[in-house]
SERO-4910 file (N, C-alpha, C, O; in steps of 0.05 Angstrom, whole numbers):
BEGIN
 pado doro    nc1    nc2    nc3   cac1   cac2   cac3    cc1    cc2    cc3    oc1    oc2    oc3
  Met    A    -94    328   -682    -86    338   -655    -69    316   -642    -76    293   -641
  Ser    A    -46    324   -630    -29    305   -616    -42    295   -591    -61    307   -581
  Glu    A    -32    272   -581    -44    261   -556    -41    281   -533    -59    284   -517
  Ala    A    -17    294   -531    -12    313   -510    -32    336   -511    -44    344   -491
  Asn    A    -36    347   -536    -55    369   -539    -84    361   -533   -100    376   -523
  Ala    A    -90    336   -541   -117    326   -536   -122    324   -506   -144    331   -496
  Thr    A   -102    316   -490   -104    314   -461   -109    342   -449   -126    345   -432
  Glu    A    -93    361   -459    -96    389   -449   -123    400   -456   -135    414   -440
  Ala    A   -133    393   -480   -159    404   -488   -181    393   -471   -201    407   -467
  Lys    A   -178    369   -460   -199    358   -443   -197    368   -415   -214    362   -398
  Gly    A   -176    383   -409   -174    394   -382   -165    374   -361   -170    378   -338
  Leu    A   -153    352   -370   -144    332   -351   -118    340   -338   -102    355   -350
  Pro    A   -113    331   -313    -88    338   -299    -64    324   -312    -67    303   -324
  Thr    A    -41    337   -309    -16    325   -319     -7    305   -298     -5    311   -274
  Ile    A     -1    280   -306      7    259   -288     38    255   -290     48    252   -312
  Asp    A     51    257   -267     80    253   -266     86    233   -244     81    238   -221
  Val    A     97    210   -252    102    189   -233    132    187   -226    141    168   -213
  Asn    A    148    207   -234    176    206   -228    180    213   -198    163    225   -185
  Glu    A    204    206   -188    213    214   -162    233    236   -165    250    236   -183
  Tyr    A    232    256   -147    249    280   -150    266    283   -124    255    280   -102
  Gly    A    291    290   -128    309    296   -105    319    324   -106    307    341   -120
  Gly    A    339    330    -91    351    357    -91    367    362   -117    370    344   -133
  Lys    A    377    386   -119    392    393   -143    420    381   -141    432    379   -120
  Lys    A    430    373   -164    457    362   -167    470    375   -191    460    372   -213
  Asp    A    492    389   -187    505    404   -208    485    424   -220    485    430   -244
  Gly    A    468    435   -202    450    456   -211    424    446   -224    408    462   -233
  Val    A    421    420   -226    398    408   -239    382    391   -220    393    375   -205
  Lys    A    356    395   -219    339    379   -202    340    350   -211    336    343   -234
  Gln    A    346    332   -192    348    303   -198    320    291   -201    301    298   -187
  Ser    A    318    272   -220    293    258   -224    299    230   -234    319    225   -247
  Thr    A    281    211   -228    284    184   -237    257    170   -236    239    178   -220
  Asn    A    253    150   -252    229    134   -251    236    106   -239    221     87   -243
  Arg    A    259    104   -225    266     79   -213    260     80   -183    260    101   -170
  Arg    A    253     57   -172    247     55   -143    250     25   -136    250      8   -153
  Leu    A    252     21   -110    255     -6   -100    230    -15    -85    218      0    -70
  Phe    A    221    -40    -91    199    -52    -76    210    -71    -56    229    -85    -61
  Met    A    198    -71    -32    206    -89    -11    182   -103      0    161    -91      4
  Gln    A    185   -129      6    162   -145     17    171   -161     41    193   -173     41
  Leu    A    155   -160     62    160   -176     86    138   -197     89    114   -190     89
  Leu    A    146   -222     91    127   -244     96    135   -257    122    158   -264    127
  Val    A    116   -261    140    120   -274    166    105   -300    166     82   -301    157
  Phe    A    117   -321    176    104   -347    175    112   -364    199    134   -362    210
  Arg    A     94   -381    208     98   -399    231    103   -427    221     89   -438    205
  Thr    A    125   -439    232    132   -466    225    114   -486    241    106   -479    263
  Pro    A    109   -509    230     91   -528    244    104   -539    269    129   -540    271
  Thr    A     88   -547    288     98   -558    313    103   -588    310     91   -601    293
  Gly    A    121   -598    326    126   -627    327    144   -638    306    149   -662    305
  Gly    A    155   -621    289    173   -631    268    202   -632    277    210   -617    295
  Leu    A    217   -649    265    246   -650    270    260   -628    255    250   -619    234
  Pro    A    283   -620    264    299   -600    248    303   -610    220    311   -633    215
  Val    A    299   -593    200    301   -600    172    330   -609    166    333   -629    151
  Ser    A    349   -596    177    377   -602    171    390   -620    192    413   -627    190
  Gly    A    374   -629    213    386   -645    234    402   -628    253    403   -603    250
  Gly    A    414   -640    273    430   -625    291    414   -615    315    390   -620    317
  Pro    A    427   -600    333    414   -592    358    396   -568    356    382   -561    375
  Arg    A    396   -554    333    380   -530    331    350   -536    331    341   -557    322
  Ala    A    335   -516    340    306   -519    339    297   -519    310    310   -507    293
  Ala    A    274   -531    305    264   -533    277    261   -507    263    270   -504    240
  Pro    A    250   -486    276    247   -460    261    274   -449    252    276   -439    229
  Asp    A    295   -451    269    321   -441    260    333   -457    238    347   -447    221
  Ala    A    328   -483    238    337   -500    217    324   -493    191    337   -493    170
  Val    A    298   -488    192    283   -479    168    295   -453    158    299   -449    134
  Gly    A    301   -435    177    312   -409    169    339   -412    156    345   -398    136
  Ala    A    356   -430    166    382   -435    155    380   -446    127    395   -438    109
  Glu    A    361   -465    122    358   -476     95    346   -456     76    354   -455     52
  Leu    A    328   -439     86    317   -418     69    338   -399     61    340   -391     37
  Leu    A    356   -391     79    378   -373     73    396   -385     52    405   -371     33
  Ser    A    402   -411     54    419   -425     35    406   -425      7    419   -421    -13
  Thr    A    379   -429      7    364   -429    -19    365   -401    -32    369   -399    -56
  Leu    A    361   -380    -16    363   -353    -27    390   -348    -40    391   -337    -62
  Arg    A    411   -356    -26    438   -351    -37    443   -367    -62    455   -358    -81
  Asp    A    434   -392    -62    438   -409    -86    423   -398   -110    433   -399   -133
  Arg    A    400   -387   -106    383   -376   -128    388   -346   -133    375   -334   -150
  Lys    A    407   -335   -118    413   -307   -121    389   -288   -117    385   -269   -132
  Ile    A    373   -295    -97    350   -278    -89    359   -261    -65    365   -273    -44
  Pro    A    360   -235    -67    368   -219    -44    346   -219    -23    323   -218    -29
  Gly    A    355   -222      2    336   -223     24    348   -224     51    372   -227     54
  Val    A    331   -221     71    338   -224     99    320   -244    112    295   -243    108
  Val    A    331   -263    127    315   -282    142    316   -275    171    337   -271    183
  Tyr    A    292   -273    184    290   -265    212    280   -288    229    264   -305    221
  Ala    A    289   -287    254    275   -301    276    256   -281    288    264   -259    295
  Asp    A    231   -290    292    211   -272    303    215   -271    334    212   -291    347
  Ala    A    221   -248    344    227   -245    373    202   -249    390    204   -254    414
  Met    A    178   -247    378    153   -249    394    140   -276    391    120   -282    405
  Asp    A    149   -293    373    137   -320    369    159   -340    364    172   -339    343
  Pro    A    164   -358    383    186   -377    380    185   -396    356    205   -407    348
  Arg    A    162   -398    343    160   -416    320    158   -400    294    155   -413    273
  Ser    A    160   -374    295    157   -358    271    183   -348    260    202   -343    274
  Leu    A    184   -346    234    206   -334    218    194   -313    200    170   -311    197
  Ala    A    212   -297    188    202   -277    169    223   -275    146    247   -280    150
  Leu    A    213   -268    123    230   -265     99    225   -237     87    203   -230     80
  Leu    A    246   -221     86    246   -195     72    260   -198     46    283   -207     45
  Thr    A    247   -191     24    260   -191     -3    254   -165    -17    237   -149     -8
  Trp    A    269   -160    -38    266   -134    -52    275   -136    -81    288   -155    -89
  Gly    A    267   -116    -97    274   -114   -125    261    -90   -138    240    -81   -128
  Glu    A    272    -80   -159    260    -58   -174    234    -68   -188    215    -53   -191
  Asp    A    234    -93   -196    211   -105   -209    195   -120   -188    204   -141   -178
  Pro    A    171   -111   -181    155   -125   -161    147   -153   -170    138   -169   -153
  Ala    A    149   -159   -195    143   -187   -205    162   -207   -192    156   -231   -192
  Arg    A    184   -198   -181    202   -216   -167    188   -231   -144    193   -255   -139
  Phe    A    169   -218   -131    155   -231   -109    137   -254   -118    133   -273   -104
  Val    A    127   -251   -143    111   -272   -155    129   -293   -168    124   -317   -166
  Arg    A    148   -284   -182    165   -301   -199    185   -318   -182    189   -341   -187
  Asp    A    198   -305   -162    220   -318   -147    212   -325   -119    221   -346   -109
  Val    A    197   -309   -105    191   -313    -77    167   -332    -73    168   -350    -57
  Arg    A    146   -327    -87    122   -343    -84    127   -373    -87    117   -388    -71
  Pro    A    143   -382   -108    147   -411   -111    161   -424    -87    158   -448    -83
  Leu    A    175   -408    -70    189   -420    -47    169   -433    -28    175   -452    -15
  Phe    A    144   -421    -27    125   -431     -8    108   -455    -19     90   -465     -6
  Ala    A    115   -463    -44    103   -488    -55    122   -511    -54    115   -534    -60
  Glu    A    147   -506    -45    167   -526    -44    167   -539    -16    157   -527      3
  Pro    A    179   -563    -13    177   -578     12    186   -562     37    174   -565     58
  Leu    A    206   -545     34    216   -531     58    195   -514     71    194   -513     95
  Leu    A    179   -500     55    160   -481     66    131   -488     60    113   -473     67
  Ser    A    126   -511     48     99   -517     39     79   -521     62     55   -518     59
  Ser    A     89   -527     86     72   -532    109     72   -510    129     60   -513    150
  Val    A     84   -487    123     84   -465    142     58   -450    140     43   -452    121
  Glu    A     51   -435    161     27   -419    163     34   -390    159     46   -378    177
  Leu    A     26   -379    137     31   -350    132     14   -333    151    -10   -338    154
  Arg    A     27   -314    163     14   -296    182      6   -270    167     21   -251    166
  Asp    A    -18   -271    155    -26   -249    137    -27   -222    151    -24   -202    138
  Asp    A    -32   -222    177    -34   -197    191     -7   -182    193     -7   -158    200
  Phe    A     15   -196    187     41   -183    187     53   -179    159     75   -170    157
  Gly    A     38   -186    138     49   -182    111     51   -153    104     32   -137    108
  Met    A     74   -144     93     78   -116     86     91   -114     59    109   -130     52
  Leu    A     83    -94     44     94    -90     17     94    -60     12     74    -46     17
  Gly    A    117    -49      3    118    -21     -3    140    -14    -23    154    -32    -32
  Arg    A    141     12    -30    160     21    -50    175     45    -39    163     62    -24
  Thr    A    200     48    -45    215     71    -37    205     96    -51    194     94    -73
  Tyr    A    207    119    -38    198    144    -50    217    167    -41    231    164    -22
  Ala    A    216    189    -55    233    211    -50    217    234    -37    193    237    -41
  Thr    A    231    250    -20    218    273     -8    223    298    -23    210    319    -17
  Gly    A    241    297    -43    247    321    -59    272    335    -51    280    355    -63
  His    A    285    325    -30    309    339    -20    334    321    -20    356    330    -11
  Glu    A    332    296    -29    355    278    -28    378    288    -45    375    294    -68
  Pro    A    403    289    -33    426    298    -48    436    277    -68    447    285    -89
  Glu    A    431    252    -62    438    230    -81    413    213    -84    408    194    -69
  Leu    A    397    220   -104    370    209   -107    370    179   -110    357    164    -95
  Glu    A    385    169   -130    384    140   -136    396    124   -113    387    101   -108
  Trp    A    416    134    -99    427    120    -76    405    118    -55    402     97    -42
  Ser    A    390    140    -50    369    140    -30    347    120    -36    336    107    -18
  Leu    A    340    118    -62    318    101    -70    325     72    -73    309     54    -67
  Leu    A    349     66    -83    356     39    -91    377     25    -74    376      1    -70
  Arg    A    396     41    -63    418     28    -48    417     31    -18    423     13     -3
  Arg    A    409     55     -9    408     60     20    391     39     35    400     29     55
  Pro    A    367     33     26    350     14     40    364    -14     42    363    -27     63
  Val    A    377    -22     20    390    -48     20    414    -48     39    419    -67     53
  Glu    A    429    -26     38    453    -24     56    444    -26     85    457    -38    102
  Asn    A    422    -13     92    412    -13    119    404    -41    129    411    -50    150
  Val    A    388    -55    112    377    -81    121    398   -104    119    394   -125    132
  Thr    A    420   -100    104    440   -121    102    465   -115    118    484   -131    117
  Asp    A    466    -93    132    490    -86    148    491   -107    171    473   -109    187
  Glu    A    514   -121    172    516   -142    192    516   -132    221    511   -147    240
  Ala    A    522   -106    225    522    -94    251    493    -89    262    489    -87    286
  Tyr    A    474    -88    243    446    -82    251    430   -108    252    418   -116    232
  Arg    A    430   -121    275    417   -147    277    387   -145    286    372   -164    282
  Trp    A    380   -122    297    352   -118    305    337   -102    284    346    -80    277
  His    A    314   -112    275    298    -98    256    269    -97    266    258   -117    275
  Val    A    256    -74    264    228    -71    271    213    -60    247    222    -39    235
  Trp    A    192    -73    239    176    -64    216    147    -59    224    136    -74    240
  Tyr    A    135    -38    213    107    -33    219     95    -15    198    109      2    186
  Pro    A     69    -18    193     54      0    175     41     23    190     38     21    215
  Leu    A     34     44    176     19     65    189      1     79    168      5     78    144
  Arg    A    -19     92    179    -38    107    162    -43    134    175    -49    135    199
  Arg    A    -41    156    160    -47    183    170    -77    189    167    -91    177    150
  Lys    A    -87    207    183   -114    217    180   -117    233    154    -97    246    145
  Gly    A   -140    233    143   -145    249    119   -141    278    122   -136    292    103
  Thr    A   -143    288    147   -140    317    152   -112    326    145   -107    350    139
  Phe    A    -92    308    146    -65    316    140    -63    325    110    -49    344    104
  Ala    A    -76    310     93    -75    316     64    -88    343     58    -82    355     37
  Lys    A   -105    353     76   -118    379     71   -102    403     81   -110    425     75
  Leu    A    -80    398     95    -64    420    105    -50    434     82    -45    422     61
  Glu    A    -43    459     85    -27    473     66      1    460     64     11    451     84
  Pro    A     13    460     40     39    447     36     60    457     56     77    441     65
  Ile    A     60    483     63     80    494     81     76    482    109     96    477    123
  Asp    A     51    477    117     45    465    143     54    436    143     65    426    163
  Gln    A     48    422    121     57    394    119     88    392    121     99    375    134
  Ser    A    101    411    108    130    411    108    142    414    136    161    400    144
  His    A    130    433    151    140    437    179    135    413    196    153    406    213
  Ile    A    113    400    193    106    376    209    125    353    202    135    339    220
  Leu    A    130    349    177    148    327    168    177    333    175    192    315    182
  Arg    A    185    359    175    212    366    182    218    359    211    239    350    218
  Glu    A    199    365    229    202    358    257    205    328    261    222    319    276
  His    A    189    313    247    190    284    248    217    273    238    230    256    250
  Ala    A    226    284    215    250    274    202    275    281    219    294    266    220
  Ala    A    274    304    233    297    312    249    304    292    270    327    287    276
  Leu    A    283    281    282    288    260    303    302    236    291    321    226    302
  Gly    A    292    227    268    304    204    255    333    209    248    350    191    252
  Ile    A    339    232    238    367    239    231    384    239    255    407    230    254
  Ala    A    374    250    278    390    251    302    397    223    312    420    219    321
  Tyr    A    378    205    312    384    177    320    404    164    301    421    149    310
  Gly    A    401    169    275    419    158    256    448    168    259    466    152    257
  Gln    A    451    193    264    478    205    267    492    193    292    517    192    292
  Gln    A    477    185    312    489    173    335    490    142    334    497    128    353
  Glu    A    484    131    310    485    102    305    466     87    324    472     65    332
  Leu    A    444    100    331    424     87    348    403     73    332    393     52    340
  Ala    A    395     85    309    374     73    292    376     85    264    382    108    261
  His    A    370     68    245    368     77    217    341     67    206    331     47    215
  Asp    A    331     82    187    304     75    177    303     68    148    321     74    132
  Val    A    281     54    141    274     48    114    245     58    111    228     49    126
  Arg    A    240     76     92    213     88     89    202     78     63    213     83     42
  Leu    A    178     66     64    165     56     40    136     66     39    123     68     59
  Ala    A    127     73     15     99     80     11     84     55      2     95     39    -13
  Cys    A     60     52     12     44     28      4     15     35     -3     -2     18      0
  His    A     11     59    -13    -16     68    -20    -28     48    -41    -16     44    -63
  Gly    A    -51     37    -35    -64     20    -55    -53     -8    -58    -64    -24    -74
  Ile    A    -31    -15    -44    -19    -42    -47    -17    -55    -20     -3    -75    -16
  Asp    A    -31    -44      0    -31    -55     27    -59    -65     34    -79    -51     30
  Ala    A    -61    -89     44    -87   -101     49   -103    -86     70   -128    -86     70
  Gly    A    -89    -72     88   -102    -57    109   -106    -28    103   -113    -13    121
  Asp    A   -103    -20     78   -106      8     70    -87     27     85    -93     50     89
  Asn    A    -63     17     92    -42     34    103    -29     50     81    -32     44     57
  Glu    A    -14     71     89     -1     88     70     29     85     69     41     90     49
  Phe    A     40     76     91     69     73     93     77     49    109     63     39    126
  Val    A    101     38    102    113     17    117    140     28    126    156     39    110
  Ile    A    146     25    152    171     36    163    187     13    174    177     -5    188
  Gly    A    213     13    168    232     -6    179    252      9    196    264     29    186
  Leu    A    257      0    220    278     11    237    299    -10    242    292    -33    250
  Val    A    324     -4    238    345    -24    242    367    -12    260    372     12    259
  Gly    A    380    -30    276    401    -20    293    415    -43    307    408    -66    305
  Lys    A    437    -35    321    452    -55    336    438    -66    360    441    -89    367
  Asp    A    422    -49    373    407    -56    397    378    -50    394    370    -33    378
  Leu    A    362    -65    408    333    -62    406    322    -37    421    304    -24    411
  His    A    334    -31    444    324     -9    460    322     18    445    302     31    447
  Pro    A    343     26    430    341     52    416    319     52    395    308     73    389
  Leu    A    312     29    383    291     28    363    264     34    377    247     49    367
  Ser    A    260     22    401    236     27    417    236     56    426    215     69    427
  His    A    259     66    434    261     93    444    254    113    422    242    134    428
  Leu    A    262    108    397    256    125    375    226    126    370    214    148    366
  Val    A    213    103    371    184    103    367    170    119    389    151    133    384
  Gln    A    180    116    414    169    131    436    173    161    432    154    176    437
  Ala    A    197    169    423    202    197    419    185    208    397    176    231    398
  Met    A    179    192    376    163    202    354    134    208    362    121    224    350
  Arg    A    125    195    384     98    199    393     93    228    401     70    238    401
  Lys    A    114    243    408    111    270    416    111    290    393    105    314    397
  Thr    A    117    281    369    117    299    346     88    305    338     70    290    345
  Arg    A     85    327    324     58    335    316     46    315    297     22    309    298
  Gln    A     62    304    279     52    285    259     39    261    274     17    254    268
  Thr    A     54    249    293     44    226    306     21    232    325      1    218    325
  Ser    A     24    253    341      4    259    362    -22    269    350    -43    266    363
  Glu    A    -22    282    326    -46    293    315    -56    280    290    -80    279    285
  Phe    A    -38    269    274    -47    260    247    -43    231    241    -50    222    219
  Ile    A    -33    215    260    -31    186    254    -57    173    264    -64    175    287
  Glu    A    -70    159    246    -95    145    252    -90    117    263   -104    108    281
  Lys    A    -69    103    251    -64     76    259    -35     69    255    -23     77    235
  Met    A    -23     54    274      4     44    271      4     14    279    -10      6    297
  Gly    A     21     -1    265     23    -29    271      5    -47    255    -12    -37    240
  Pro    A      8    -73    259     23    -87    280     54    -84    276     63    -79    254
  Phe    A     68    -87    298     97    -84    297    110   -112    296    104   -130    313
  Phe    A    127   -116    276    142   -141    275    170   -136    285    184   -118    275
  Val    A    180   -152    304    206   -149    316    222   -173    308    216   -196    316
  Gly    A    243   -169    292    259   -191    282    289   -189    289    300   -168    290
  Trp    A    300   -213    293    329   -215    297    340   -228    272    331   -249    263
  Val    A    360   -216    259    371   -225    234    386   -252    237    406   -253    251
  Leu    A    376   -272    224    390   -298    223    411   -298    201    431   -312    204
  Gly    A    406   -283    180    426   -282    158    415   -266    135    391   -261    133
  Thr    A    432   -259    116    424   -243     93    435   -256     68    455   -270     68
  Ser    A    421   -251     46    430   -259     19    430   -233      2    411   -219      1
  Arg    A    453   -228    -10    456   -204    -26    448   -208    -55    450   -189    -71
  Gly    A    441   -232    -62    432   -237    -89    454   -237   -109    449   -233   -133
  Glu    A    478   -241   -101    501   -240   -119    511   -268   -126    530   -271   -141
***
């Protein structure tokens, strides 16, 4: 008996880990590719001199040298100044292979530049891109759109936060879930079309320390529309009835980007 037949004989469910988009040339798009993104927030020590010298504050000097290191080593990423903590910075990195975070990013924190920083575990976020089943260009949506959004030089304000839905949402009929999600998505599309805010949506089931389900990134030219979008989302049925927990919210100003080239 073949392995497939043996599985069917045992009555086990069929497992499909592909991502699916809309039809293209009459064929439903599918792929097993996705992008992983990780946000690390850390506080620089007090009392230190700027690493590179000059008039800049020490945290910004650390950020500048970190950015230079990323570019030298061809590690794609974004370096942020933490808008809520004058001594904190953040590093966003990504790759299709999540081993990049262990292989390339982790060693940075053992080197002199970052060896004395304090990682802020409560703000650590890790997630993977996912499809809704309607994307007209599936691989662009999964692999390129998130990178284009976070590296666009016009979008200097970024807000990142995790969220978890109530279990009751999973028990709804698929048609009810679809209506609820469509209302939520329509708001995001409206803000995007007016160049007020663009989003990055990541799933983090089972890979988030706080048992969250999603990580959301909002990027834009100005901070106010990002806050306004979160406020507007509170009125949707998904947020008002089915969100159990949101946050903490990380608010970052982009110091610079590395495209990994």
